[in-house]
Every structure is written in structure tokens, then in C-alpha cells.
C-alpha positions, 0 to 999 in steps of 0.5 A: 546558943548565945551569939550563934547564927541561925540559917534557914533554907526554905522560908515558906509558911512553916519556916517563916512561922518558926523564925517569926515567932522566935523573933517575936518572943526574943529567942533570936535577934533578927540580925542573927538569922540568914535565910534563903528562899527563891521566892521574891515575896518570901525574901521581902517578908524576911527583910521586913523582919530585919533578917539577912537574905542570902543569894544561895543555899551555900551562903546560908550554910557558910554563915550559920552555926545552926541551919533549919532545913524547911524544904519539901522532902522531894527537894532535899537532894537537889538542895543538898547538892548546892549547899556546900559543907555542913561539917560541924553544923547543927541541922534542924530538919522539919522534912517529913520522912527524911531520917537523920541518917539520910540527912547525914548521908546526903549533905557534905560534911558531918553535921549534928542532926535533930529532926522534928515535926511541927504543925501549921497552928505554929502560925498563930503560936499554938503549934505542937512540936515533936523533937527527936530525942535521939539527936546528937545535938549538944546539950546547949543546942538541945536546950536552944531547940526546946526554947525555940519551939516552946515559943510557938506552942508545946514541945514533946521529945520522942525517939526518931522512929516515932516521928512518922507517927507524929506526922500522922497525928499532929502533923496531918491532923490540922487538916482533919480538924479543919474538916471536922470544923467545916462539918460541924458548921455545915450541920449548924447551917443545915439547922438554920444558922448563918454560915459565918456564925456557924463557922465561928461557933464550930471553930471556937468550940474546938479551940475551947475544948482543946484548951480545957483538956490541956489546961485542966489536964483532963482526959478526952473521955472526962471532958466528953462526960462533962456534956453527956447527960442521960437521954440528952442531946449530946448522947443522941449525936454521939450515938450517930458518930459511933454508928458511923465508925467515927473514931475508927475512921479517924484512927485509920486516917492517922495511920494512913498519914503515918504510913505515907510519911514512912514512904517519902 
């Protein structure tokens, strides 16, 4: 992808995080990126990064070899109607529930399409990205996409039909994890800790446990057993979570989010 131009339609949190991270890590040069977003603040941020800004979706597509579609699924059809021909373009889509076939059927021309599911921790370089292994991207384009998203976190390749499951898991779970951190902190507050201290301890604990599991290649069960001793404090709390159906409820939440992705 050396010397190729990247276009971005939709420069919100995720589009901005992806391109901002790619620039920071030297994956792309600012002058090789053109964005379109109707929001003046987003355009101002793009200019701060040294990016090119376009007056329309059509201008972005015309100027680019690869186009990142970072609009909401509900806005896709209207965007495609104004974007001109994607013939011969490589298209990266982060739109939940919008299949690669639907992208091809909706836009003008015949693009190559790779779907992916990012998540919001990409904003701090700790994202989890699932890329469509069924994509018709060229080998060079696949390698570039992998490098691009590895600059912002971890990358897994999965068949397209599993991307709805990924949406339910890593796509939606940042909200579930935030709820868990808030609940942990509220528990600390209930036991007398200051709120700011409880938030920091709860968030760092979740961050640290995730890092431990990934860095040591541990199973969650093994990590759990490290702090769960006979008749100790942890097993007392663990029993309460089990009695409340904690794990089953989380599984149902992931399935509900995946189901909604299929409906979009």
C-alpha cells in the first residue's frame, strides 16, 4: 500500500482513532489521507493532524485507493447514493450488521470489501479488532489492513458470518466492562472508600487482570484460581456472583448484542 491514498467517510470517535493511531505509529502519512465528515469540529481535528479534508463523500472516494466507511449503519444507503463510483476501490467497513455483499450491492461500481469490527479501547491504543477472513482484498491490501489495526491493538481474522458474534463480544463489551467497573467501585464506596479511589482501583484491577491473562497466555480460570484460596475472601464473593447468575447473564448480554447486530 506504499504510496496509496486512504479515504475516510465518517471521522467520529472510531474513524478518528483509527487514522490518528495509524499516523502516530507511522503506518500512514497525514498527506496520504483525505476525510469527509459534515461536523466542523471533526474537520478541524483532521486538519490539526495534517489530513486533507473533502467537501463531499464523492470527493473522498475519487481521491482514494482504499476507503474506510465509518458511518452508522442507518446512514449507509444515503451516504452511498452521494459517494459516486467505488469501482476498483478497496473498502474497509466498520458498519455493524452491514454485510460485504450489501456493501457491494449498495454502492456504485465493483469494489473489494473487507468488513471489520473495532471497539472503543482503540482510542487509547488498546483495541480489539476482528477482520473478515473471507475478504476479496488483495494480499497487499490484507497485509496493510493487518498492520493498520495492529498499530491500535490486537487483530484476529474470523469468517464474515462470525462478525455479529464479535460485535456482541468485543464490540459491545466495553460498555459491559464499564458497568462492571462502576459496580465494583460502588461496592468499594459502600464499604467506605472515596469514590475517586474506588474508581481508580476498580479500573486498574480490570486492566491489570486482562493484561495478566494476555501477557502470560493464561486461561481466565487459571487467573481466577491465583486469587481464590480455600475459605478465603475471594471465594465468598465468587459464590455470591454465581448465585446471582453472573456468568449466565453476561453470556445472555453478548448474545442479545449479537442478535441485534444481525437485525441491523
